[in-house]
Phi, psi and omega in degrees: 000321179298321179297317179301314180294324178292320178297317178298318179297319179297316181298321178296317178298317179297320180298313180297316182297311182287323176299321178297318180296316180295317180296317180297316178298317182296316181291326177293316180295312179296324178299317176298321179301313181287329174293332182284339183300306179297334177290307185292324181289341177267336179270337185240146172277167183303329180295313177296318180298323178291323178297319178295321179297319179292316176306314180297321180292320179297318178300320180298318180294308187286335174296322177293313184291319182285329183273344179053025182059024180296333180298328176293325179290334177297313179299313183296316181295322180301319183287347176286342170054043177253180187273004186260008184298324180297313180286335175297310180298317180302314184290313187284330178293323179287320179295311183291332176295314179293317180297310183296322179293316180296316179295323179294317179298317177299319179296322180290326177299322180260023187298323180297314179296314183291320177297323176295321178299314183277355178059048177226160176300146183299326178295322178296319179295317180299317179291328175297320177295320178298313179297319179298317180298311182291330181297330181305315185282324176296317179296323178296318180291321177297323176296321176296319178297321179294316181294321183273010175060033173267065189294324181295316179294320178301309180296321181295314180297316181299317181291316180297319178303312181295319182294316179296316179299317180296312183297311181293323179301310183299317179299314181292320181295320178293330181283325184281140177266332179219164185049051187291343176300335179296335178301313178293320184290314179297319179301317181295319179295316181297311184294315184291328179291319177295318178295326179294318177298315177303313181297316180296321179297318181284325175295326180298328178292340180271346189285148167242111190293077178217111181284130179217112184291345177295331177292326177294315178299321179300311183291321177297317181295327180280314192275316187299317179298339180275349182301312179300320179297313181295317179293325178296320177297321179295317180301317180295321188264333191224339189293341181298332177295320177295319181293318178300316180295323179294314191265343179235259178198172184293332179297312178295325176298319179296318180296316178297319183296319178299312180299318181294318179297319178291314180296332184277005172305320179299329182297325178297317180294315181299315181297315181296316181288330177295325175299326177281328184287320186305310179296329177293315178300310183298320180294318180291326176293319179299326182264007178057036179265071187287328177293321177297319178299317181299312184293316181293321181290327175294317178295318177302317180295318178302316180299310183296313183295322178293318177299319177298319179301314181295317179297320178294319178303316186254026181294326179296316181294325178297319179292322179299324179283319191268349185211164176277175183298339180299341185255001186295340179298340182276358185303321190296334186264354182297315176302326178295316179296321177296318177297323175302319180293326175298321178287333170297318176301312180297322176300318180296323178302322181283313189293336178297328176294319181292322174298320181300320181274000179060038177256052189296338181300325180290328177295316179297317180298313180297319179294321179296317180298313183288328174298316177297320177298316180297317180298315181297315182294324179298315181290337179276313192264333180297318178299332182274319191241001178078193187296336180299331182296329182297326177295318182289322179294324176296317177300312179300321182292321178287329172296315178297320179297318177298313183298313182297318181285332173295313179300316180299311181295324179295319178294324184279321187261342184057231184288349181283347178287141178301152178275137184254004183299312181296318183299313181290322176298315181295320179297315180298320179297316181291325176297318179296319178296320179298315180296323178297315178298320183292319179297317179296317180299322179297335180266002176258124189269349179253135185299322181296324177292321177298317179295318177298318179301319179294318178296318180298313179297320179298314182291311183298317179297315179299314180294321179298316178298316182300310185284331179290325187246008180301312181287324180301321184254008178054050182275131179230131179229000000 
């Protein structure tokens, strides 16, 4: 028994150690991303910024299609802990190499048509295919590192990749006199190609040179069914940039991208806290502590919604810090994007139950439905109302995603699902407080008075929440 307890204690320590490494790496990478925003928005005009946003979206799509989600099969195969992992790596790297190269070549043959579809220069599309191709091998190696618990190397590679792209991008943008967006794109292509060679060399050390087509079938069976789900998530989060660029212009795409980047600051917080929430939820579900789940999830909601409230209040100041005056037109949609992230948080609260019960097919179905809804609404409303419509269609889609996953979790869990009445009431209350603050600010003609108004609302709302719910949640300080 002592040995069992020691093993459990070791596993807990390893979980904390590796989790800390992944979180640290993620925050460093995301930190570089946000540090780069004020740099790029001052070096690039909205048109160039929008071209980079479309390029990034194309890379996301083609990385999924060229990679066939084989990187996920690497993780799954590693955990099976059998003696065939070496020949598995040998077989799938060669198969995916041939497939990705052939698919890339086919894309390049139709590059003129596809570049016209995406409304970008053909050179940008060609380089997007190159980045997508090389990303396949980098993602496979990173999946191996994650599976083998080499968290420090995983975090280090991710951070170095982001740092090199940022550094080389700035140098090239400063060097270029025109088409300065190429600086960021060329930097990404250079760095990812070198990392792909590095990844392949290290994967080769794991190989056992024995071809076995059963490994290909294994990876195809695992990866291909996930493509619709992965693409649907992409449509929800990123495809609106492509649609804006198609139906309006790169300048509006740049404005929307800046607004989305500022608004998605909350997404980093939501993702990080969800990683901490999931083990708490699963442990409490295993122990049937449903009242504890209710109370903790309500407190969790208060924290997220209040942070969203503060970010929405000071979104103007965030843009002033992160961008030049050329981007101020995007200010109006940032609160809408922040509200969308709140509904992503509420969706996660529901979907975690479905993950717990291993009913993942329903998650894919719901995501596919909402991805299609988002795509349809974008093509209907963006031509009429411009890039601002994309923020509202995204909000509507995430509300639908929350509702569908709430219904799914309700059907699966019955009365064991947490109650959402308090959460939705609190969200509605905070939205009302935000609108009151906004109306007062509009009637204040001096910026310092507007800023003071925001601080007063932030403090009063925070204190009000604390004293209203101190007894409910047994908070002691």
